[in-house]
N, C-alpha and C positions, 0 to 999 in steps of 0.2 A: 274724899275727892276721888274721882275715878275718871278713866278715859271717857266713859259714857257722858259724864257731866261736861267734859271739854267738847265732845262731839255735839252734844245738844246745844251748847252755847254757840259753837261755830255755825251750826245750821240756823239757829235763830238770827244771828247777825246777817247771814246771807239772805234770809227771807226778808229781813228789815231793809236790806239794800235793794232787793227786788221791788218792794213796795215803794220805797223812796224814789228810786230812779226809773220807775216804770216809764217806758217810752224814750228813755235817754240811754241808749246802748253804750255809748262811750263812757259815761260816768259809772254806769252799772258795772261794766267790765273792769274799770279802774278800781272801784271799791272792792270787788271780788278779788282782784289781784292783790291788793294791799292786805285784805283779811287773810288770804292764803299765805302771803309772805310772813305775816306776823305769827300765824299758827305753825308754819314750818320752822320758823326761828325758835319757837318754844317747844318743839316736838321732843327734844332730847333732854329736857329739864328733869332732874331727879330730886331736887330739893323741894320737899313738901310746901315750905313757905313760899318759894318762888312760884310754884304751880298754883297755889291758892291765890297769890297776888294777881297772876295772869288771868285766872278765872274771874276774879272780881272785876278786873279791868274789862274783860270781855262782856260780862253782864252789864256793866255800866255803859259800854259802847252800844250794846243792843238797846238799852233803855233810851239813851240819847237819840239814836237814830229813829226810834219809834215815836218818841214824844216831843223832841225838841228841834228837829231838823225838818225844814220844808224845802221844796224845790219850786222855784218860780220860773215863769216863762215871760219874755218881754211881750208887752202889749203891741198889737199891730198898729194901733193909732199913735202911741207914744212910747218910744223905746226906753224912756226913763221910768216907765211904770211896769210893774210885774204883776202877773196873775199867778195864783197858786193852784196846784192840782188839787 
């Protein structure tokens, strides 16, 4: 495990947030802020097991954002119906 791996995971999550929240600046900024907060919180970890756990969580989050999360927009005709990007 290296800082390079952590940086690559961080960047991948930010890219996933950009794709997911394209056109929704409020949610994109909120997602980026939360990702940054989580990474800053873990910045000074020294325990290899804790670092490895955080990296696994980061990779899982990236996968979830890319494959399992969609953003819908309300239909103009029926506000109870949503369309997906």
